[in-house]
Phi, psi and omega in degrees: 000134181290157179303325180295314180293326178295318179294322179295318179295319179296319180295319179294320179295320178295320178296318177297319178294320179295316178297317178297316180298318181295315181293317180294318180294320179298316179293323177297320179298315180299313181294319182291324176293321177292320177298320178301317179294318180296317180293324176295320178294319178298318178296323179295320180297329182255017181300143183297339179296330183265359181234271185297329181258013181258117182298327181295324178292320177297317178300318179297317179296313181294323178298320178297317179296312181297317180298319179294319179297318180290319180296324182267003181293131181213131178269108181263171179296329180284321184273343186299315181300317181294317179296319180298318179300317179297318179294320178299318179298316181294314181296318179297320179294322179297316180296320179297315181294323178296314180298318179297317181298315181296319180294319179295319180295319181289333181276350182276164179157143182271344180217178184296321181297315180295322179292324177294319177297321178295320178296323178295316178299320180296321179295316178297319180298315180295328180287321185270326186240120176255099182295331178295318177294320178298317180293330177291335180267008179304317178303321179292319177298321179298320176298322179294319178298317179297317179297322179291320179295334183279355180279135179302323180297319180294318180295323178296317179293320178297318179297316180298318180295317180295318181293322176295320179295322179294317178297318180295317180296320180293319180295326181279339186262320187246145175279152181292142179284134178285112183256017184296316179294321178299313180295326179296321178296315179298318180292322182297327182252011176055052181246152178278316180210175183294325181298325179278332185278321188301312180299321181293316179295320181296318179297315179295319180295318179296319179294318179295318180298317180294317181292320180296321177298321179294314180295315180296319177297322177296319178296318178298317179295320181295314179294321178298318178296323177300313181291328178294316179295317183289326183297331181290340182262001183297155357268012185263064179278133178286155182304319182294328178291316179296324179296318181290324176296320178296317178297321178297319178296320180292329175298316178295320179298317179299315178297325183289325184268341182270326184265156181300140177264327185210139171252129177247119182220134172236126188222139169268106181293320179203134173235124186223134171208170185249129178232122181055035178081001181245142181285136171249122187230134171235132181234152175050061178257110182277116178278323183202137175210131174216134175226106188229143167267175178298317180292327176297317179298318179299315181296319178298317180295319180294322182295340178292338180064010177270136187296323180292323178290324177294322177298317177297320179298318178297316180295318178298317179298317180297310189278339182255343184231303188292305182296315178300318180293316179296323180298315181292315180294318179295326177298319178295314180300318181292321183298315185263356183053051183295124180054033177058035181272002180298331181278354181291131179299326180294313179296318180299318181296308183290329183283320189238344186239000186263008181303318181288344182264328183293317171057027178296320179293324178296322179296321178298315178298320179297318178296319179296317179293323176298320178298313179298316181294313179298316181299315180294319180295312180298318181298316182293319180292320178292323177296319177296321179294319183294331183256012188267342187249140174267133182078005179238123178262122182236124175247117184249160180224130174259109183259024180288120183218149170283139183253177186300325181302324178298316183289327175294318179293321176299319178296323176297318179301316179295318180297320179293325176295320178294318177297321177296320178296318178296320179294316179297323177295323179291319179295319179297322179294321179293319181296318181288000000 
């Protein structure tokens, strides 16, 4: 094969790899953004506000325990004497307090007439009501109370009264939980409730995650193959080859800044304790979840409308997107001397002097350290929570993970370093 045909074949192969990388990266971005929304919705459905911190859920749990206790309540031959003694004590105390109250009321009065009327009432009361006899009949009254409590109708009424009192106390004590975000997730996915929605969303999210990893991996392989093919021709790279390498690096940059880099999640997998002999269980309670890309972070900062946060957003945009992209593009312009712009101070600065300003590699290290820091912080706090309660079993989960966006951005940093090396080799060759 002649050198001309060999160069043409290499250029065509690079063009095919670039097109494949762009298409694969675009599909990965679409899938990862949809996956980000699904995971955010799943976290919302299991947010601790709707479970462990929701008074209505606690009322439901306590109502179930009380209802079960009342339904299974049974006065046996073994328990009847102890229950009867307690009822006798209560009835005897009530009779004593009633007698004291009546005597105090009858003995009171601001003048002689009122005191005489009170003495008359006391005499009639002593004639008609013998509290000593009533107290002697307390055991019989206790047996009657026990017989009444053992009736199914009485237990049903008692259960209804207790549950109404519990609902009333909860409504008067706690404010209603705002379920608007929860309802929005159900409406967005056309679900009736969380139990029906969660399996479907989880299945779709797992499928998207697997497919996005395949597409992103394919894009990385395609760009890597482009640089491998081009590296063999160094330092005499043709302009079209350098243009395709620059485009491949920008494809990685786009994937890195648009897709999530890190997911931070703290979750209580299970919280279990025993109340009145019955287990109270809460599962899959999400304490915190965030899945953000670089552009998402910028948008959140801008939405705060605070000048210091907007300044941080501008700096993040400059150092993670604008400067890295300009450095790569300026390197291509300087390499091929497009439109004689090699002499331009701006092109010269971004191509050869902006390395300390782009800081793309520093951002990768910062993201990695943030991952380590967040993971360690979440892990330590969850461990402290799991071991803090007596009689309470807590199983926690730290779901902090690096996402595909981090690896795409890391690949861009490596690609930009290779492009810088190629540019420096070309500059060195010109100087020599």
